[in-house]
MMTF fields as JSON, N, C-alpha, C and O atoms, coordinates in Angstrom:
{
  "mmtfVersion": "1.0.0",
  "mmtfProducer": "UNKNOWN",
  "numBonds": 407,
  "numAtoms": 408,
  "numGroups": 102,
  "numChains": 1,
  "numModels": 1,
  "chainsPerModel": [1],
  "groupsPerChain": [102],
  "chainIdList": ["A"],
  "bondAtomList": [4, 2, 8, 6, 12, 10, 16, 14, 20, 18, 24, 22, 28, 26, 32, 30, 36, 34, 40, 38, 44, 42, 48, 46, 52, 50, 56, 54, 60, 58, 64, 62, 68, 66, 72, 70, 76, 74, 80, 78, 84, 82, 88, 86, 92, 90, 96, 94, 100, 98, 104, 102, 108, 106, 112, 110, 116, 114, 120, 118, 124, 122, 128, 126, 132, 130, 136, 134, 140, 138, 144, 142, 148, 146, 152, 150, 156, 154, 160, 158, 164, 162, 168, 166, 172, 170, 176, 174, 180, 178, 184, 182, 188, 186, 192, 190, 196, 194, 200, 198, 204, 202, 208, 206, 212, 210, 216, 214, 220, 218, 224, 222, 228, 226, 232, 230, 236, 234, 240, 238, 244, 242, 248, 246, 252, 250, 256, 254, 260, 258, 264, 262, 268, 266, 272, 270, 276, 274, 280, 278, 284, 282, 288, 286, 292, 290, 296, 294, 300, 298, 304, 302, 308, 306, 312, 310, 316, 314, 320, 318, 324, 322, 328, 326, 332, 330, 336, 334, 340, 338, 344, 342, 348, 346, 352, 350, 356, 354, 360, 358, 364, 362, 368, 366, 372, 370, 376, 374, 380, 378, 384, 382, 388, 386, 392, 390, 396, 394, 400, 398, 404, 402],
  "bondOrderList": [1, 1, 1, 1, 1, 1, 1, 1, 1, 1, 1, 1, 1, 1, 1, 1, 1, 1, 1, 1, 1, 1, 1, 1, 1, 1, 1, 1, 1, 1, 1, 1, 1, 1, 1, 1, 1, 1, 1, 1, 1, 1, 1, 1, 1, 1, 1, 1, 1, 1, 1, 1, 1, 1, 1, 1, 1, 1, 1, 1, 1, 1, 1, 1, 1, 1, 1, 1, 1, 1, 1, 1, 1, 1, 1, 1, 1, 1, 1, 1, 1, 1, 1, 1, 1, 1, 1, 1, 1, 1, 1, 1, 1, 1, 1, 1, 1, 1, 1, 1, 1],
  "groupList": [{"groupName": "MET", "atomNameList": ["N", "CA", "C", "O"], "elementList": ["N", "C", "C", "O"], "formalChargeList": [0, 0, 0, 0], "bondAtomList": [1, 0, 2, 1, 3, 2], "bondOrderList": [1, 1, 2], "singleLetterCode": "M", "chemCompType": "L-PEPTIDE LINKING"}, {"groupName": "SER", "atomNameList": ["N", "CA", "C", "O"], "elementList": ["N", "C", "C", "O"], "formalChargeList": [0, 0, 0, 0], "bondAtomList": [1, 0, 2, 1, 3, 2], "bondOrderList": [1, 1, 2], "singleLetterCode": "S", "chemCompType": "L-PEPTIDE LINKING"}, {"groupName": "THR", "atomNameList": ["N", "CA", "C", "O"], "elementList": ["N", "C", "C", "O"], "formalChargeList": [0, 0, 0, 0], "bondAtomList": [1, 0, 2, 1, 3, 2], "bondOrderList": [1, 1, 2], "singleLetterCode": "T", "chemCompType": "L-PEPTIDE LINKING"}, {"groupName": "HIS", "atomNameList": ["N", "CA", "C", "O"], "elementList": ["N", "C", "C", "O"], "formalChargeList": [0, 0, 0, 0], "bondAtomList": [1, 0, 2, 1, 3, 2], "bondOrderList": [1, 1, 2], "singleLetterCode": "H", "chemCompType": "L-PEPTIDE LINKING"}, {"groupName": "ILE", "atomNameList": ["N", "CA", "C", "O"], "elementList": ["N", "C", "C", "O"], "formalChargeList": [0, 0, 0, 0], "bondAtomList": [1, 0, 2, 1, 3, 2], "bondOrderList": [1, 1, 2], "singleLetterCode": "I", "chemCompType": "L-PEPTIDE LINKING"}, {"groupName": "LYS", "atomNameList": ["N", "CA", "C", "O"], "elementList": ["N", "C", "C", "O"], "formalChargeList": [0, 0, 0, 0], "bondAtomList": [1, 0, 2, 1, 3, 2], "bondOrderList": [1, 1, 2], "singleLetterCode": "K", "chemCompType": "L-PEPTIDE LINKING"}, {"groupName": "VAL", "atomNameList": ["N", "CA", "C", "O"], "elementList": ["N", "C", "C", "O"], "formalChargeList": [0, 0, 0, 0], "bondAtomList": [1, 0, 2, 1, 3, 2], "bondOrderList": [1, 1, 2], "singleLetterCode": "V", "chemCompType": "L-PEPTIDE LINKING"}, {"groupName": "GLY", "atomNameList": ["N", "CA", "C", "O"], "elementList": ["N", "C", "C", "O"], "formalChargeList": [0, 0, 0, 0], "bondAtomList": [1, 0, 2, 1, 3, 2], "bondOrderList": [1, 1, 2], "singleLetterCode": "G", "chemCompType": "PEPTIDE LINKING"}, {"groupName": "TRP", "atomNameList": ["N", "CA", "C", "O"], "elementList": ["N", "C", "C", "O"], "formalChargeList": [0, 0, 0, 0], "bondAtomList": [1, 0, 2, 1, 3, 2], "bondOrderList": [1, 1, 2], "singleLetterCode": "W", "chemCompType": "L-PEPTIDE LINKING"}, {"groupName": "ASN", "atomNameList": ["N", "CA", "C", "O"], "elementList": ["N", "C", "C", "O"], "formalChargeList": [0, 0, 0, 0], "bondAtomList": [1, 0, 2, 1, 3, 2], "bondOrderList": [1, 1, 2], "singleLetterCode": "N", "chemCompType": "L-PEPTIDE LINKING"}, {"groupName": "GLU", "atomNameList": ["N", "CA", "C", "O"], "elementList": ["N", "C", "C", "O"], "formalChargeList": [0, 0, 0, 0], "bondAtomList": [1, 0, 2, 1, 3, 2], "bondOrderList": [1, 1, 2], "singleLetterCode": "E", "chemCompType": "L-PEPTIDE LINKING"}, {"groupName": "PRO", "atomNameList": ["N", "CA", "C", "O"], "elementList": ["N", "C", "C", "O"], "formalChargeList": [0, 0, 0, 0], "bondAtomList": [1, 0, 2, 1, 3, 2], "bondOrderList": [1, 1, 2], "singleLetterCode": "P", "chemCompType": "L-PEPTIDE LINKING"}, {"groupName": "TYR", "atomNameList": ["N", "CA", "C", "O"], "elementList": ["N", "C", "C", "O"], "formalChargeList": [0, 0, 0, 0], "bondAtomList": [1, 0, 2, 1, 3, 2], "bondOrderList": [1, 1, 2], "singleLetterCode": "Y", "chemCompType": "L-PEPTIDE LINKING"}, {"groupName": "PHE", "atomNameList": ["N", "CA", "C", "O"], "elementList": ["N", "C", "C", "O"], "formalChargeList": [0, 0, 0, 0], "bondAtomList": [1, 0, 2, 1, 3, 2], "bondOrderList": [1, 1, 2], "singleLetterCode": "F", "chemCompType": "L-PEPTIDE LINKING"}, {"groupName": "LEU", "atomNameList": ["N", "CA", "C", "O"], "elementList": ["N", "C", "C", "O"], "formalChargeList": [0, 0, 0, 0], "bondAtomList": [1, 0, 2, 1, 3, 2], "bondOrderList": [1, 1, 2], "singleLetterCode": "L", "chemCompType": "L-PEPTIDE LINKING"}, {"groupName": "GLN", "atomNameList": ["N", "CA", "C", "O"], "elementList": ["N", "C", "C", "O"], "formalChargeList": [0, 0, 0, 0], "bondAtomList": [1, 0, 2, 1, 3, 2], "bondOrderList": [1, 1, 2], "singleLetterCode": "Q", "chemCompType": "L-PEPTIDE LINKING"}, {"groupName": "ALA", "atomNameList": ["N", "CA", "C", "O"], "elementList": ["N", "C", "C", "O"], "formalChargeList": [0, 0, 0, 0], "bondAtomList": [1, 0, 2, 1, 3, 2], "bondOrderList": [1, 1, 2], "singleLetterCode": "A", "chemCompType": "L-PEPTIDE LINKING"}, {"groupName": "ASP", "atomNameList": ["N", "CA", "C", "O"], "elementList": ["N", "C", "C", "O"], "formalChargeList": [0, 0, 0, 0], "bondAtomList": [1, 0, 2, 1, 3, 2], "bondOrderList": [1, 1, 2], "singleLetterCode": "D", "chemCompType": "L-PEPTIDE LINKING"}, {"groupName": "CYS", "atomNameList": ["N", "CA", "C", "O"], "elementList": ["N", "C", "C", "O"], "formalChargeList": [0, 0, 0, 0], "bondAtomList": [1, 0, 2, 1, 3, 2], "bondOrderList": [1, 1, 2], "singleLetterCode": "C", "chemCompType": "L-PEPTIDE LINKING"}],
  "groupTypeList": [0, 1, 2, 2, 3, 4, 5, 1, 4, 6, 7, 6, 8, 2, 5, 2, 1, 9, 10, 4, 1, 10, 11, 9, 12, 11, 10, 5, 4, 1, 13, 2, 10, 9, 7, 14, 13, 15, 16, 4, 17, 5, 11, 10, 1, 4, 13, 12, 4, 8, 17, 6, 7, 2, 12, 10, 13, 5, 7, 5, 1, 5, 4, 14, 4, 1, 18, 16, 9, 17, 5, 4, 6, 16, 12, 7, 4, 5, 13, 1, 5, 9, 5, 15, 6, 0, 2, 4, 5, 17, 10, 3, 15, 18, 9, 4, 15, 12, 3, 5, 1, 9],
  "groupIdList": [1, 2, 3, 4, 5, 6, 7, 8, 9, 10, 11, 12, 13, 14, 15, 16, 17, 18, 19, 20, 21, 22, 23, 24, 25, 26, 27, 28, 29, 30, 31, 32, 33, 34, 35, 36, 37, 38, 39, 40, 41, 42, 43, 44, 45, 46, 47, 48, 49, 50, 51, 52, 53, 54, 55, 56, 57, 58, 59, 60, 61, 62, 63, 64, 65, 66, 67, 68, 69, 70, 71, 72, 73, 74, 75, 76, 77, 78, 79, 80, 81, 82, 83, 84, 85, 86, 87, 88, 89, 90, 91, 92, 93, 94, 95, 96, 97, 98, 99, 100, 101, 102],
  "secStructList": [7, 7, 2, 2, 2, 2, 2, 2, 2, 7, 3, 3, 3, 3, 3, 7, 7, 7, 7, 6, 6, 7, 6, 6, 1, 7, 1, 3, 3, 3, 3, 7, 6, 6, 1, 3, 3, 3, 3, 1, 1, 7, 7, 6, 6, 7, 7, 7, 1, 7, 1, 3, 3, 3, 3, 3, 3, 3, 6, 6, 6, 3, 3, 3, 3, 3, 7, 6, 6, 1, 7, 3, 3, 3, 3, 3, 3, 3, 3, 7, 6, 6, 1, 7, 3, 3, 3, 3, 3, 7, 6, 6, 7, 7, 3, 3, 3, 3, 3, 3, 7, 7],
  "xCoordList": [-5.484, -5.361, -6.253, -7.365, -5.793, -6.561, -7.753, -7.587, -8.951, -10.154, -10.106, -10.543, -9.583, -9.474, -8.59, -8.944, -7.444, -6.54, -7.171, -7.034, -7.865, -8.5, -9.524, -9.55, -10.366, -11.375, -10.713, -11.229, -9.582, -8.882, -8.322, -8.353, -7.809, -7.117, -8.052, -7.715, -9.211, -10.117, -10.575, -11.025, -10.449, -10.876, -9.823, -8.836, -10.046, -9.136, -8.313, -8.842, -7.011, -6.066, -5.312, -4.968, -5.058, -4.309, -3.021, -3.039, -1.905, -0.603, -0.529, -0.88, -0.066, 0.031, 1.462, 1.728, 2.382, 3.775, 4.531, 4.117, 5.644, 6.412, 7.891, 8.704, 8.268, 9.693, 10.288, 9.64, 11.501, 12.179, 12.319, 12.285, 12.475, 12.72, 11.46, 11.536, 10.312, 9.082, 8.319, 7.119, 8.922, 8.132, 7.566, 6.652, 8.088, 7.625, 6.479, 6.082, 5.953, 4.768, 3.564, 3.645, 2.446, 1.297, 0.726, 0.729, 0.241, -0.419, -1.768, -2.211, -2.41, -3.713, -3.741, -3.317, -4.246, -4.25, -5.524, -6.025, -6.035, -7.26, -6.952, -6.311, -7.415, -7.276, -8.665, -9.603, -8.797, -10.081, -10.04, -8.973, -11.214, -11.342, -10.748, -10.396, -10.636, -10.152, -8.637, -8.149, -7.887, -6.434, -5.8, -4.651, -6.536, -6.0, -5.867, -6.589, -4.933, -4.783, -4.511, -4.115, -4.73, -4.468, -4.175, -4.874, -3.126, -2.833, -3.915, -4.346, -4.347, -5.409, -4.8, -3.905, -5.296, -4.837, -3.328, -2.665, -2.789, -1.344, -0.874, -1.302, 0.002, 0.561, 1.417, 2.104, 1.377, 2.127, 3.635, 4.329, 4.143, 5.591, 6.22, 7.438, 5.406, 5.939, 5.866, 4.84, 6.969, 6.996, 6.669, 7.434, 5.545, 5.169, 5.637, 5.483, 6.209, 6.603, 5.367, 5.397, 4.281, 3.007, 2.084, 1.649, 1.777, 0.839, -0.482, -1.536, -0.417, -1.584, -1.055, -0.032, -1.734, -1.244, -1.999, -3.171, -1.289, -1.896, -1.218, -0.093, -1.938, -1.368, -1.827, -2.865, -1.04, -1.384, -0.745, 0.44, -1.536, -1.007, -0.271, -0.698, 0.838, 1.613, 1.743, 2.611, 0.893, 0.894, 0.273, -0.426, 0.537, -0.07, 0.68, 0.106, 1.953, 2.746, 3.486, 4.373, 3.144, 3.793, 2.736, 1.686, 3.046, 2.2, 3.105, 4.155, 2.694, 3.406, 2.678, 1.464, 3.423, 2.835, 3.581, 4.811, 2.818, 3.452, 3.73, 2.842, 4.97, 5.424, 5.35, 5.064, 5.608, 5.528, 6.478, 6.212, 7.581, 8.536, 8.199, 9.01, 7.002, 6.486, 7.159, 6.873, 8.034, 8.658, 7.676, 7.006, 7.59, 6.754, 7.652, 8.619, 7.32, 8.158, 7.391, 6.199, 8.1, 7.513, 7.74, 8.852, 6.69, 6.737, 6.187, 5.35, 6.662, 6.038, 4.767, 4.709, 3.746, 2.494, 1.89, 1.936, 1.322, 0.565, -0.541, -0.423, -1.616, -2.776, -2.934, -2.579, -3.47, -3.8, -4.96, -5.62, -5.199, -6.278, -7.63, -8.448, -7.88, -9.173, -9.193, -10.188, -8.103, -7.974, -8.048, -8.311, -7.82, -7.885, -6.514, -6.425, -5.452, -4.088, -3.336, -3.357, -2.675, -1.894, -0.457, -0.218, 0.492, 1.907, 2.581, 2.498, 3.246, 3.969, 5.45, 5.845, 6.267, 7.721, 8.389, 8.22, 9.154, 9.814, 11.17, 11.569, 11.863, 13.138, 14.243, 15.274, 14.043, 15.019, 14.64, 15.206, 13.679, 13.175, 12.453, 12.34, 11.974, 11.183, 9.728, 9.176, 9.109, 7.705, 6.827, 6.974, 5.917, 4.966, 3.622, 3.1, 3.07, 1.835, 0.67, 0.777, -0.449, -1.675, -2.824, -2.852, -3.775, -4.992, -6.167, -6.227, -7.096, -8.247, -9.118, -9.479, -9.452, -10.216, -11.718, -12.497, -12.131, -13.582, -14.019, -15.203],
  "yCoordList": [-9.228, -9.037, -10.038, -10.315, -10.559, -11.507, -10.812, -9.826, -11.335, -10.763, -10.841, -9.914, -11.929, -12.093, -11.014, -10.425, -10.748, -9.716, -8.33, -7.514, -8.064, -6.754, -6.544, -5.486, -7.542, -7.42, -7.226, -6.494, -7.873, -7.761, -6.367, -5.871, -5.725, -4.444, -3.239, -2.18, -3.376, -2.235, -1.725, -2.494, -0.415, 0.216, 1.161, 1.467, 1.613, 2.545, 1.764, 0.946, 2.035, 1.337, 2.35, 3.434, 1.992, 2.837, 2.121, 0.948, 2.84, 2.245, 1.941, 2.774, 0.731, 0.318, 0.04, -0.084, -0.061, -0.34, 0.962, 2.009, 0.895, 2.097, 1.98, 2.585, 1.233, 1.084, 2.428, 3.212, 2.692, 3.96, 4.218, 5.37, 3.173, 3.346, 3.632, 3.705, 3.795, 3.943, 5.259, 5.271, 6.353, 7.57, 8.152, 8.975, 7.743, 8.288, 7.496, 7.759, 6.531, 5.814, 6.423, 6.742, 6.592, 7.3, 6.625, 5.4, 7.453, 6.957, 6.335, 5.388, 6.873, 6.374, 6.38, 7.346, 5.286, 5.159, 4.45, 3.555, 4.867, 4.292, 3.615, 4.203, 2.375, 1.636, 1.43, 1.076, 1.653, 1.456, 0.203, -0.337, -0.24, -1.458, -1.322, -2.324, -0.093, 0.123, 0.319, 0.834, -0.083, -0.04, 1.285, 1.541, 2.137, 3.433, 3.48, 2.788, 4.306, 4.515, 5.982, 6.721, 6.405, 7.788, 7.858, 7.257, 8.605, 8.883, 9.823, 10.737, 9.592, 10.399, 11.242, 10.791, 12.48, 13.388, 13.578, 13.467, 13.862, 14.014, 15.362, 16.411, 15.342, 16.598, 17.286, 16.619, 18.586, 19.362, 19.149, 19.162, 18.955, 18.909, 17.533, 17.39, 16.521, 15.169, 14.736, 14.909, 14.17, 13.625, 12.144, 11.366, 11.76, 10.353, 9.697, 10.257, 8.506, 7.72, 7.38, 7.406, 7.06, 6.794, 7.962, 8.121, 8.778, 9.878, 9.595, 9.545, 9.414, 9.048, 8.323, 8.718, 7.278, 6.542, 5.256, 5.115, 4.316, 3.045, 1.887, 2.0, 0.777, -0.455, -1.621, -1.552, -2.687, -3.89, -5.088, -5.068, -6.121, -7.344, -8.164, -8.26, -8.757, -9.689, -10.976, -11.091, -11.935, -13.177, -12.98, -11.997, -13.927, -13.902, -13.035, -12.614, -12.761, -12.095, -10.841, -10.362, -10.303, -9.08, -8.069, -8.424, -6.804, -5.717, -4.649, -4.326, -4.106, -3.001, -1.72, -1.615, -0.747, 0.522, 1.66, 1.711, 2.584, 3.765, 4.756, 5.11, 5.187, 6.052, 7.524, 7.857, 8.391, 9.837, 10.32, 11.337, 9.606, 9.984, 9.324, 9.347, 8.737, 8.067, 6.739, 6.13, 6.284, 4.976, 3.913, 4.111, 2.793, 1.679, 0.696, 0.183, 0.439, -0.382, -1.639, -1.585, -2.775, -4.044, -4.202, -4.011, -4.546, -4.782, -6.172, -6.687, -6.767, -7.982, -7.59, -6.524, -8.443, -8.144, -9.429, -10.477, -9.325, -10.459, -9.922, -8.859, -10.694, -10.346, -11.371, -12.539, -10.916, -11.849, -12.732, -12.42, -13.816, -14.738, -14.051, -14.368, -13.112, -12.428, -11.197, -10.473, -10.959, -9.858, -8.472, -7.493, -8.371, -7.084, -6.45, -5.279, -7.212, -6.703, -6.98, -8.096, -5.951, -6.048, -5.664, -4.636, -6.489, -6.193, -6.063, -6.963, -4.941, -4.675, -4.6, -3.91, -5.313, -5.334, -4.536, -4.843, -3.503, -2.677, -3.262, -4.324, -2.554, -3.049, -3.103, -3.737, -2.45, -2.473, -3.499, -3.512, -4.358, -5.402, -4.827, -5.49, -3.607, -2.972, -3.42, -3.352, -3.873, -4.277, -3.106, -2.571, -2.711, -1.648, -2.329, -2.967, -2.192, -2.903, -1.925, -0.863, -2.317, -1.53, -2.384, -3.597, -1.729, -2.383, -1.756, -0.536, -2.589, -2.091, -1.231, -1.642, -0.034, 0.922, 0.81, 1.203, 0.28, 0.21, -1.162, -1.386],
  "zCoordList": [-13.249, -11.817, -11.096, -11.546, -10.026, -9.228, -8.567, -7.847, -8.819, -8.223, -6.701, -6.019, -6.169, -4.718, -4.112, -3.091, -4.729, -4.216, -4.317, -3.406, -5.43, -5.59, -4.484, -3.856, -4.241, -3.181, -1.823, -0.978, -1.612, -0.329, -0.098, 1.028, -1.144, -0.966, -1.023, -0.494, -1.65, -1.809, -0.444, 0.405, -0.254, 0.991, 1.531, 0.861, 2.74, 3.41, 4.431, 5.184, 4.44, 5.313, 6.166, 5.695, 7.425, 8.354, 8.745, 9.119, 8.655, 8.981, 10.471, 11.307, 10.792, 12.193, 12.621, 13.816, 11.684, 12.037, 12.23, 11.732, 12.957, 13.294, 12.984, 13.683, 11.976, 11.671, 11.267, 10.574, 11.693, 11.418, 9.925, 9.494, 9.135, 7.702, 6.896, 5.669, 7.532, 6.771, 6.935, 6.663, 7.355, 7.555, 6.266, 6.311, 5.137, 3.869, 3.245, 2.109, 3.987, 3.528, 4.231, 5.418, 3.527, 4.114, 5.36, 5.486, 6.265, 7.476, 7.131, 7.782, 6.108, 5.682, 4.161, 3.526, 3.579, 2.125, 1.681, 2.361, 0.533, -0.013, -1.348, -2.219, -1.499, -2.752, -3.345, -2.631, -4.657, -5.325, -6.195, -6.486, -6.599, -7.385, -8.787, -9.41, -9.285, -10.653, -10.746, -11.752, -9.715, -9.779, -9.41, -9.768, -8.695, -8.271, -6.754, -6.035, -6.273, -4.832, -4.573, -5.475, -3.318, -2.934, -1.443, -0.628, -1.101, 0.305, 0.827, 0.124, 2.06, 2.668, 3.78, 4.495, 3.92, 4.982, 4.954, 5.985, 3.785, 3.614, 4.17, 3.688, 5.18, 5.695, 4.631, 3.857, 4.593, 3.599, 3.699, 2.682, 4.899, 5.11, 4.899, 5.009, 4.596, 4.443, 2.984, 2.326, 2.486, 1.134, 1.221, 1.791, 0.662, 0.647, -0.641, -1.726, -0.515, -1.68, -2.5, -3.731, -1.804, -2.473, -2.176, -1.036, -3.165, -2.95, -3.657, -3.024, -4.956, -5.756, -6.986, -7.547, -7.405, -8.567, -8.812, -8.463, -9.427, -9.809, -9.086, -8.6, -9.034, -8.496, -9.363, -10.022, -9.35, -10.107, -9.419, -9.089, -9.209, -8.612, -9.647, -10.798, -9.235, -10.062, -9.267, -8.401, -9.555, -8.795, -7.422, -7.178, -6.529, -5.195, -4.196, -3.191, -4.458, -3.419, -3.88, -3.173, -5.045, -5.543, -5.973, -6.51, -5.721, -6.179, -6.789, -6.234, -7.926, -8.568, -8.187, -8.359, -7.669, -7.242, -7.92, -7.898, -8.531, -9.12, -7.994, -7.219, -7.926, -6.834, -7.224, -8.374, -6.266, -6.474, -7.564, -8.205, -7.785, -8.832, -10.171, -11.097, -10.273, -11.474, -11.777, -12.808, -10.919, -11.078, -10.584, -9.571, -11.291, -10.852, -10.12, -10.682, -8.858, -7.989, -7.584, -7.28, -7.585, -7.14, -5.644, -5.153, -4.93, -3.492, -3.201, -3.942, -2.127, -1.635, -0.9, -0.288, -0.952, -0.25, 0.287, -0.358, 1.483, 2.013, 2.909, 3.518, 2.966, 3.772, 4.891, 4.735, 6.014, 7.092, 6.623, 5.632, 7.326, 6.939, 6.882, 6.018, 7.791, 7.794, 6.88, 6.839, 6.149, 5.178, 5.812, 5.114, 7.12, 7.81, 8.028, 8.397, 7.805, 7.95, 6.654, 6.134, 6.145, 4.914, 5.255, 5.889, 4.835, 5.049, 3.697, 2.861, 3.488, 2.245, 2.585, 3.524, 1.815, 2.042, 0.927, -0.253, 1.31, 0.297, -0.106, 0.37, -0.985, -1.521, -0.471, -0.696, 0.671, 1.765, 2.828, 3.921, 2.498, 3.402, 4.624, 5.655, 4.5, 5.55, 5.396, 4.298, 6.473, 6.449, 6.865, 7.964, 5.987, 6.277, 6.473, 5.559, 7.661, 7.969, 8.079, 8.693, 7.465, 7.477, 7.985, 7.781, 8.651, 9.124, 8.379, 8.219, 7.926, 7.17, 8.076, 9.178, 7.602, 8.403, 8.191, 9.06, 7.05, 6.794, 6.395, 6.147]
}
């Protein structure tokens, strides 16, 4: 895994985009240095595609994320120059944007 990408993703992120196709992605998510992530403040009535699991970078622009159904899915990923904004592109070409909270 790229050390630069790991350092960029570690922390708590808050969703800032509002695309209709993305309600099942967590509003707040935490990524750790050891390849784990967890949705934060998950409402009981919402099914999140990403609840808790693992992640792994594949090159500079792909990330593998284990989903709630235990399937590992490849997503496109890019960070802003200041590493404070992360955009993940799903298989439907939906952009899910997060801003670093900490």
